[in-house]
SEVO-527502 format. One record per residue: residue in three letters; x, y, z of N, C-alpha, C in turn. Coordinates in Angstrom, 1 decimal. Layout:
REM SEVO-527502
 code   n_c1   n_c2   n_c3  ca_c1  ca_c2  ca_c3   c_c1   c_c2   c_c3
  ALA      X      Y      Z      X      Y      Z      X      Y      Z
...
***
This chain:
REM SEVO-527502
 code   n_c1   n_c2   n_c3  ca_c1  ca_c2  ca_c3   c_c1   c_c2   c_c3
  MET    0.4   -0.8    0.4   -0.1    0.0   -0.2    1.1    1.5   -0.3
  ILE    1.5    1.2    0.9    2.8    2.9    1.3    4.2    2.1    0.8
  GLY    5.0    1.1    1.3    6.5    1.3    0.4    7.0    1.6    1.3
  ASN    6.5    1.0    3.0    8.1    1.7    3.3    7.3    1.6    4.8
  ASP    7.9    1.5    5.6    7.4    0.3    7.4    5.9    0.2    7.8
  TRP    5.1    1.8    7.3    3.8    1.7    7.4    3.1    0.6    6.9
  ASP    3.3   -0.4    6.0    2.6   -1.7    5.8    3.1   -2.1    6.2
  ILE    4.4   -2.5    7.3    3.8   -3.4    8.2    3.8   -3.1    9.5
  VAL    4.2   -1.9   10.0    3.3   -1.0   11.1    1.3   -1.5   11.1
  LEU    1.3   -1.3   10.1   -0.7   -1.4    9.2   -0.8   -2.4    8.4
  ASP    0.0   -3.8    8.4   -0.4   -5.1    7.9   -1.7   -5.6    8.2
  SER   -1.9   -6.4    9.6   -2.8   -5.8    9.6   -4.6   -5.5    9.2
  VAL   -4.5   -4.0    9.1   -5.1   -3.8    8.4   -5.7   -3.3    7.1
  TRP   -4.4   -3.6    6.8   -4.6   -3.1    4.9   -4.8   -5.3    4.5
  LYS   -4.8   -6.1    5.5   -5.6   -7.3    4.6   -6.8   -7.5    5.7
  SER   -7.5   -7.1    6.1   -8.3   -6.4    7.2  -10.1   -7.1    6.0
  LYS  -10.5   -7.7    5.9  -12.1   -8.0    5.3  -12.4   -6.6    5.4
  GLY  -12.4   -5.9    6.5  -13.3   -4.1    6.1  -12.2   -2.9    6.1
  PHE  -11.6   -2.6    6.5  -10.8   -2.1    5.4  -10.8   -2.3    3.8
  ASN  -11.0   -3.6    3.5  -11.0   -3.3    1.4  -12.2   -3.3    1.1
  SER  -13.2   -3.2    2.2  -14.7   -3.5    2.0  -14.9   -1.8    1.9
  PHE  -14.4   -1.5    2.6  -14.0   -0.1    3.6  -13.7    0.6    2.2
  LEU  -12.1    0.8    1.6  -11.7    1.5    0.5  -12.5    0.5   -0.9
  ASN  -13.8    0.0   -1.4  -13.7   -0.6   -2.1  -15.6    1.0   -2.2
  LYS  -15.3    1.1   -0.7  -16.7    2.7   -0.9  -15.8    3.6   -1.5
  VAL  -14.7    3.7   -0.8  -14.0    5.2   -1.1  -13.9    5.1   -3.0
  LYS  -13.5    3.9   -3.5  -13.2    3.9   -4.7  -14.6    4.0   -5.5
  ASP  -15.8    3.6   -5.5  -17.3    3.6   -5.7  -16.9    5.9   -5.5
  GLU  -17.0    6.6   -4.4  -16.9    7.5   -4.4  -16.0    9.1   -6.0
  TYR  -14.6    7.9   -6.1  -14.0    8.2   -7.3  -14.0    8.0   -8.0
  LYS  -15.4    7.2   -8.1  -15.6    6.3   -9.7  -17.4    7.5  -10.2
  ASN  -17.7    7.8   -8.9  -19.3    8.6   -9.3  -19.1   10.1   -9.4
  TYR  -17.9   10.1   -8.7  -17.5   12.2   -8.2  -16.2   12.9   -8.8
  THR  -16.2   13.7   -8.1  -15.5   14.2   -8.6  -14.5   14.3   -6.7
  CYS  -13.2   13.6   -7.2  -12.9   14.0   -5.7  -11.5   14.3   -5.4
  TYR  -10.7   14.8   -4.0   -9.0   15.2   -3.9   -9.2   14.4   -2.4
  PRO   -7.9   14.2   -2.5   -6.6   14.4   -3.4   -6.7   13.5   -4.9
  ASP   -6.1   13.6   -5.5   -6.1   12.4   -6.5   -5.8   11.0   -5.8
  TYR   -6.4    9.8   -6.3   -6.2    8.3   -5.6   -5.3    8.5   -4.9
  SER   -3.9    8.0   -6.3   -2.9    7.8   -6.1   -2.0    8.6   -4.7
  ASN   -2.9    9.9   -4.9   -2.4   10.7   -3.6   -3.2   10.7   -1.8
  ILE   -3.2    9.3   -2.1   -4.4    9.5   -0.9   -3.8    9.8    0.4
  PHE   -3.0    8.6    0.1   -2.1    8.1    1.6   -0.7    8.8    1.7
  ASN   -0.6    9.8    1.1    1.0   10.2    0.7    1.5   10.6    1.9
  ALA    0.6   11.3    2.8    1.8   11.4    4.5    2.0   10.9    4.5
  LEU    1.7    9.2    5.0    2.6    8.5    5.0    3.4    7.5    4.3
  LYS    4.0    8.0    2.7    4.1    7.8    1.7    5.9    8.6    2.1
  TYR    5.9    9.9    2.6    6.9   10.8    3.1    7.1   10.5    4.1
  THR    6.8    9.8    4.9    7.0   10.4    6.3    7.0    8.9    7.1
  PRO    7.7    7.3    6.7    7.8    6.9    7.3    7.6    6.2    9.4
  PHE    7.1    5.8    9.6    6.9    5.7   11.0    7.8    5.7   11.6
  SER    8.9    4.9   11.8   10.1    5.6   12.2   10.5    6.0   12.0
  LYS   10.3    7.1   11.4   11.1    9.1   11.2   10.3    9.4   12.1
  VAL    8.6    9.2   12.1    7.8   10.6   13.0    8.7   11.6   13.7
  LYS    9.0   12.3   13.5    8.9   13.3   14.9    8.1   14.6   15.3
  ILE    7.1   15.3   14.2    6.1   16.1   14.8    4.9   15.5   14.0
  VAL    3.7   15.5   14.4    2.2   15.0   13.8    1.9   16.4   13.4
  ILE    0.9   17.1   12.6    0.6   17.7   12.4   -1.0   17.5   12.2
  ILE   -2.2   17.5   12.7   -3.0   16.7   12.3   -4.3   18.0   12.0
  GLY   -5.0   17.7   11.1   -6.1   18.1   10.0   -7.5   17.4    9.9
  GLN   -7.7   18.7    9.2   -9.6   17.9    9.4  -10.0   16.7    7.9
  ASP  -10.0   17.9    7.4  -10.6   16.6    5.7   -9.9   17.6    4.9
  PRO   -9.5   17.1    3.2   -8.2   17.9    2.7   -9.0   18.9    2.1
  TYR   -8.2   19.8    1.1   -8.8   21.1    0.2   -9.7   20.6   -0.4
  HIS  -11.3   21.4   -0.7  -12.2   20.4   -1.8  -12.1   21.7   -2.8
  GLY  -11.0   22.0   -3.6  -10.8   23.0   -4.5  -10.3   22.2   -5.2
  GLU  -10.1   22.6   -6.8   -9.2   22.3   -7.8   -8.2   22.1   -8.1
  ASN   -6.9   21.1   -7.7   -6.1   20.6   -8.3   -4.8   21.5   -6.8
  GLU   -5.4   21.4   -4.8   -5.3   21.8   -4.0   -4.8   20.8   -3.4
  ALA   -5.8   19.5   -3.1   -5.0   19.1   -2.0   -4.1   18.1   -2.4
  HIS   -3.2   17.3   -1.9   -2.0   16.2   -2.4   -2.1   15.2   -1.5
  GLY   -2.5   15.1   -0.3   -2.7   14.3    0.5   -2.0   14.9    1.9
  LEU   -1.6   15.8    2.5   -0.8   16.3    2.8   -1.7   17.4    4.0
  SER   -1.9   17.8    5.2   -2.6   18.5    6.0   -2.2   20.5    5.6
  PHE   -2.9   20.7    5.0   -2.2   22.1    5.8   -2.0   22.5    3.9
  SER   -1.5   21.2    3.4   -0.3   22.0    1.8   -1.2   21.6    0.8
  VAL   -0.4   22.1   -0.3   -1.4   22.7   -1.2   -0.4   22.1   -2.3
  GLN   -0.3   21.8   -3.7    0.4   21.5   -4.9    1.1   22.9   -5.1
  LYS    2.0   22.5   -6.0    3.1   23.8   -6.0    1.8   25.0   -7.5
  GLY    2.5   26.0   -7.2    1.5   26.8   -8.0    0.2   26.8   -7.9
  VAL   -0.3   26.7   -6.4   -2.0   26.8   -6.7   -1.3   28.3   -5.7
  LYS   -1.9   29.2   -5.3   -2.4   30.3   -4.8   -2.7   29.8   -2.7
  LEU   -1.8   30.3   -2.2   -1.9   29.7   -0.5   -3.0   30.0    0.1
  PRO   -3.9   28.7    0.5   -4.9   28.6    1.3   -4.8   30.2    2.7
  PRO   -6.0   31.1    2.9   -5.8   31.9    3.9   -5.4   31.2    5.3
  SER   -5.6   29.9    5.5   -5.0   28.8    7.0   -3.3   28.9    6.7
  LEU   -2.7   28.7    5.6   -1.6   28.3    5.5   -0.8   29.6    5.4
  LYS   -1.4   30.7    5.0   -0.7   31.9    5.1   -0.9   32.1    6.3
  ASN   -1.8   32.1    7.4   -1.3   32.1    8.8   -0.2   31.9    9.6
  ILE    0.2   30.0    8.8    0.8   29.1    9.2    2.3   29.9    9.0
  TYR    2.4   30.1    7.8    3.4   31.1    7.1    4.1   31.8    8.3
  LYS    3.4   32.8    8.6    3.1   34.5    9.0    4.1   33.9   10.8
  GLU    2.9   33.0   11.2    3.5   32.3   12.4    4.7   31.7   12.8
  LEU    5.4   31.0   11.6    6.7   30.8   11.0    7.8   31.6   11.6
  TYR    7.2   32.5   10.4    8.0   33.6   10.4    8.2   34.7   12.0
  ASN    7.6   34.8   13.1    7.2   35.1   13.7    7.6   34.6   14.7
  ASP    8.2   33.1   14.7    8.3   32.4   15.5    9.7   32.4   15.5
  LEU   10.4   31.7   14.1   11.3   31.0   13.9   12.1   32.1   13.0
  ASN   11.7   33.3   12.4   11.7   34.2   11.5   12.8   33.4    9.7
  ILE   11.5   32.8    9.7   11.3   31.5    8.6   10.5   31.9    7.3
  LYS   10.9   32.6    6.6   10.2   33.0    4.8    9.9   32.2    4.2
  ASN    8.3   31.8    4.0    8.5   30.7    2.9    7.0   31.3    2.2
  GLU    7.5   31.7    1.0    7.0   32.5    0.3    6.4   32.2   -1.5
  ILE    7.5   31.0   -1.2    7.5   30.5   -3.0    6.4   29.4   -3.0
  SER    6.0   28.5   -2.4    4.9   27.5   -2.6    4.2   27.2   -1.1
  GLY    3.0   26.4   -1.0    2.4   26.0   -0.3    2.9   24.4   -0.2
  ASP    3.5   23.9   -1.0    4.0   22.5   -0.9    4.9   22.5   -0.2
  LEU    3.7   21.6    0.8    4.9   21.3    3.0    5.1   20.2    2.8
  THR    5.8   19.6    1.3    6.5   17.6    1.1    7.6   17.5    1.7
  PRO    8.9   18.7    1.3    9.7   18.8    2.3    9.8   18.8    3.8
  TRP    8.8   19.4    4.4    8.3   19.0    6.2    7.9   17.8    5.8
  ALA    7.6   16.8    5.0    7.0   16.0    5.5    8.3   15.0    5.9
  LYS    9.6   15.0    4.5   10.7   14.4    4.5   11.4   14.9    5.5
  GLU   11.4   16.3    6.1   11.9   16.0    8.0   11.4   15.6    8.9
  GLY   10.6   14.8    8.7    9.4   14.0    9.9    8.3   14.6   10.2
  VAL    7.6   15.6    9.4    6.5   15.9    9.9    5.3   15.3    9.7
  LEU    4.5   14.4    9.9    3.4   13.4    9.0    2.5   14.5    9.5
  MET    1.9   15.2    8.3    0.2   15.8    8.5   -0.5   15.5    7.7
  LEU   -1.5   14.2    8.8   -2.3   13.6    8.9   -3.7   14.4    8.7
  ASN   -4.6   14.3    7.6   -6.2   14.7    8.5   -6.3   13.4    9.0
  SER   -7.6   13.7    9.2   -8.4   12.9    9.9   -9.1   12.5    8.9
  ILE   -9.6   12.5    7.8  -10.2   12.5    6.8   -9.2   12.3    5.9
  LEU   -9.4   11.1    5.0   -8.7   11.6    4.0   -8.8   11.6    2.6
  THR   -9.9   12.3    2.2  -10.8   12.6    0.6  -11.7   13.4    0.9
  VAL  -11.8   13.7    0.0  -13.1   14.5   -0.5  -14.1   14.5   -1.5
  ARG  -15.2   15.2   -1.7  -16.1   15.3   -2.6  -15.1   16.8   -3.2
  LYS  -15.5   17.3   -4.5  -15.3   18.3   -5.3  -15.9   19.6   -4.7
  ASP  -15.9   20.7   -4.2  -16.9   22.3   -2.9  -17.8   21.6   -2.7
  THR  -16.8   20.5   -1.7  -18.0   19.7   -0.5  -17.7   19.6    0.6
  PRO  -16.9   20.5    1.5  -16.4   20.5    2.7  -16.5   19.0    3.7
  LEU  -15.9   18.5    4.5  -16.4   17.8    5.3  -17.7   16.5    4.7
  SER  -17.4   16.2    3.1  -18.4   15.5    2.4  -18.5   13.5    2.9
  HIS  -17.2   13.1    3.3  -16.7   12.3    3.6  -16.7   11.8    4.7
  LYS  -17.2   13.0    5.5  -16.3   12.7    7.5  -16.9   11.4    7.9
  ASP  -18.3   10.3    7.3  -19.0    9.8    7.5  -18.4    8.1    6.7
  LEU  -17.6    8.3    5.9  -17.2    7.3    5.4  -16.6    6.4    6.2
  GLY  -15.7    6.8    6.8  -15.2    6.0    7.8  -13.7    5.9    8.1
  TRP  -12.8    7.1    7.3  -12.2    7.2    7.3  -10.9    7.5    9.2
  GLN  -11.8    7.7    9.6  -11.3    8.4   10.9  -11.4    6.7   11.9
  TYR  -11.3    6.2   11.9  -11.4    4.0   12.0   -9.7    4.1   12.0
  LEU   -8.7    3.7   10.6   -7.7    4.0    9.9   -7.2    5.4   11.0
  THR   -6.8    6.7   10.9   -6.7    7.9   11.4   -6.6    7.7   13.0
  ASP   -7.4    7.4   13.6   -7.1    7.2   14.6   -6.4    5.8   15.7
  HIS   -6.5    4.6   14.4   -5.8    3.9   14.6   -4.3    4.6   14.8
  ILE   -3.7    5.1   13.5   -2.5    5.5   13.5   -2.0    6.7   14.3
  ILE   -2.8    7.1   14.6   -2.7    8.2   16.0   -2.1    7.0   17.4
  LYS   -2.8    6.4   18.0   -2.7    5.4   18.8   -1.7    4.4   18.8
  LEU   -0.7    4.5   17.0    0.1    3.2   16.8    1.2    4.6   17.2
  LEU    0.6    5.5   17.1    2.0    6.3   17.2    2.7    6.5   18.9
  ASP    1.5    6.6   19.1    1.0    7.3   20.9    2.2    6.0   21.4
  THR    2.2    4.5   21.1    2.6    3.9   21.8    4.4    3.7   21.5
  LYS    4.9    4.9   20.6    6.6    4.8   20.3    7.0    5.7   21.7
  ASN    8.1    4.6   21.9    8.9    5.3   23.1    9.6    6.1   22.7
  GLU    9.8    6.6   21.4   10.2    7.6   21.2    9.7    9.3   21.3
  PRO    9.9    9.6   21.9    9.4   11.1   21.9    9.1   12.1   20.9
  ILE    7.3   12.4   20.5    6.8   12.9   19.4    6.0   14.0   20.0
  VAL    6.2   14.8   18.9    5.7   16.1   19.6    3.9   16.4   18.6
  PHE    2.9   16.3   18.6    1.4   16.5   18.6    1.2   17.2   18.2
  ILE    0.6   18.4   17.6    0.4   19.7   16.7   -1.3   19.6   16.7
  LEU   -2.3   20.4   17.3   -3.6   20.1   17.9   -4.1   21.5   17.2
  TRP   -4.4   21.8   15.9   -5.2   23.3   15.9   -6.9   23.3   16.0
  GLY   -6.9   24.0   16.7   -8.4   24.0   16.5   -9.3   23.0   17.1
  ASN  -10.3   22.8   17.4  -11.1   21.9   17.9  -11.1   20.8   17.5
  PHE  -11.7   20.8   16.5  -11.0   19.2   15.8  -10.4   17.9   16.3
  ALA   -9.4   19.1   15.9   -7.7   18.5   16.2   -7.6   17.9   17.8
  LYS   -8.0   19.7   18.3   -8.0   18.7   19.8   -8.4   18.1   20.8
  SER  -10.0   16.9   19.5  -10.1   16.7   19.9  -10.0   14.8   20.0
  LYS   -8.6   14.8   19.4   -7.9   13.9   19.5   -6.8   13.7   20.1
  LYS   -7.2   14.8   21.2   -5.6   14.4   22.2   -6.3   13.3   23.1
  GLU   -7.4   12.9   23.3   -8.1   11.9   24.0   -7.3   10.5   23.6
  LEU   -6.6   11.2   22.6   -5.9    8.8   21.6   -4.3    9.1   22.4
  ILE   -4.0   10.5   22.9   -2.4   10.4   22.7   -2.2   10.2   24.8
  LYS   -1.6    9.1   25.1   -1.9    8.8   26.4    0.0    8.6   26.9
  ASN    0.6    8.6   26.1    2.1    8.4   26.3    3.1    9.8   26.8
  LYS    3.1    9.8   28.3    3.8   11.0   28.5    4.9   11.7   27.9
  ASN    5.9   10.5   27.1    6.9   10.7   26.7    6.9   11.8   25.6
  HIS    5.4   11.6   25.2    4.6   13.2   24.0    5.0   13.7   24.0
  LEU    4.7   15.1   23.7    4.3   17.1   23.7    3.3   17.1   22.5
  VAL    2.3   17.5   23.1    1.2   17.5   22.8    1.1   20.1   22.8
  ILE    0.6   20.6   21.8    1.0   21.1   21.2   -0.4   22.0   20.9
  GLU   -1.3   22.5   21.5   -2.4   22.8   21.4   -2.7   24.6   20.9
  SER   -3.3   24.9   20.1   -3.7   26.3   20.0   -5.2   26.4   19.5
  THR   -5.7   27.7   19.0   -6.8   27.9   18.1   -5.8   27.4   16.6
  HIS   -7.2   27.5   15.4   -7.3   27.4   14.3   -6.1   28.6   13.6
  PRO   -5.3   28.1   12.6   -4.9   29.0   11.8   -5.9   29.7   10.6
  SER   -6.9   29.2   10.4   -8.0   30.0    9.6   -8.0   31.5   10.4
  PRO   -8.6   32.7    9.5   -8.6   33.5    9.9   -9.6   33.8   10.7
  PHE  -10.1   33.1   10.9  -11.9   33.3   11.3  -11.3   33.2   13.4
  SER  -10.4   32.4   13.1   -9.5   31.9   14.6   -8.1   32.7   15.0
  ALA   -7.0   32.7   14.2   -5.9   32.7   14.7   -5.2   33.8   15.4
  HIS   -6.6   35.0   15.3   -6.2   36.3   16.2   -6.4   35.7   17.7
  SER   -7.0   34.7   18.0   -7.3   34.8   19.1   -6.7   33.2   20.0
  GLY   -5.4   33.1   19.5   -4.8   32.2   20.6   -3.9   31.8   19.2
  PHE   -3.9   31.3   18.1   -2.5   31.0   17.1   -1.8   31.7   17.0
  PHE   -1.9   33.3   16.3   -0.6   33.9   16.7   -0.1   34.7   18.1
  GLY    1.1   34.0   18.0    2.1   34.0   19.6    2.1   32.9   19.7
  SER    1.7   31.5   19.6    2.1   30.4   20.1    3.5   29.4   20.2
  LYS    3.8   30.0   19.3    5.5   29.2   18.6    5.1   28.5   19.1
  PRO    4.2   27.7   17.9    4.6   25.7   17.7    5.8   25.4   17.5
  PHE    6.5   25.8   16.3    7.3   25.5   15.4    8.8   25.2   16.3
  SER    8.8   26.5   17.3   10.1   27.0   18.6   10.1   25.4   19.9
  LYS    8.8   25.9   20.1    8.3   24.7   21.5    8.6   23.2   20.8
  ALA    8.2   22.8   19.5    8.5   21.5   19.3   10.4   21.1   18.8
  ASN   10.7   21.9   17.9   12.1   21.8   18.1   12.9   21.8   19.4
  ASN   12.5   22.6   20.3   12.8   22.7   21.6   12.8   21.8   22.2
  PHE   12.1   21.0   22.1   11.2   19.3   22.9   11.9   18.2   22.0
  LEU   12.5   18.4   21.4   13.0   17.0   20.0   14.3   17.8   20.2
  LYS   15.2   18.8   20.6   16.4   19.3   20.8   16.6   18.6   22.1
  GLU   15.5   19.1   23.6   16.3   18.5   24.5   16.0   17.1   24.9
  ASN   15.5   16.2   23.9   15.4   14.8   23.7   16.4   13.8   22.6
  ASN   17.3   14.9   22.2   18.4   14.3   21.6   17.9   13.6   19.8
  ILE   17.3   14.5   20.0   16.5   14.5   18.4   16.9   15.3   17.5
  LYS   17.3   15.3   16.1   17.5   16.4   15.8   16.5   17.1   15.4
  GLU   16.6   18.1   15.1   15.5   19.4   15.2   14.9   19.4   13.4
  VAL   13.9   19.5   13.2   13.3   19.8   12.3   13.2   21.4   11.6
  ASN   13.8   20.6   10.1   14.2   22.0    9.6   13.0   22.5    8.9
  PHE   12.6   23.5    8.9   11.3   24.6    8.2   11.5   25.0    7.5
  THR   12.3   25.1    6.6   12.7   26.2    5.8   12.8   25.6    4.4
  LEU   11.7   26.1    3.8   11.2   25.5    2.3   12.6   25.7    1.1
  PRO   12.6   24.6    0.9   14.1   25.4   -0.9   13.4   25.9   -1.8
  ASN   13.9   27.0   -2.6   13.1   27.6   -3.5   13.4   26.5   -4.4
  HIS   13.5   25.7   -4.7   13.5   24.9   -5.4   13.7   23.4   -5.7
  TYR   12.6   22.5   -5.6   12.3   21.6   -5.2   11.3   21.0   -5.8
***
């Protein structure tokens, strides 16, 4: 399915009748409606960030529902696509926090390759219809993924932006990990606790304290 150690960790899921039945429902959605991201990109978060390499988890709700935006990473958009408002605010906080200015692209793939698992709770969506797949069943898989990450002894940072992401805090019980919470970076809430929350420096400081290589949040100009 994935092509890295997630296949081992999730082997029992991939082989289960329940998952394969669910996947057929997803395929039917893609057959009958325009859905995002492209079918081949649904599991990009896992493909780019192996289980053994996860340092930070940024939990999102569901993919962007506009054309050519979503590509399987929460908050990230494909190259050449106009930056969504939430991502603009993430970049503003990154600049205020670490003095890193990202404005070339909204494609966060380099972060994923640095060990940032950008995991949406719902991995697919119908075009122009937010939360259209909220009852499809994706949360059974993504909640399971969060629980698996929680079992790791190596410390991980979980970043929860907004009430939906915060609802996943109950899945994180391991005291080795750090949970960073704030309001959502959406323009409707960013000024109510997201700006000034310094999630990036907090995450890297925690990693450094635990002798884990910090994440480089700088996006290269060409990639």
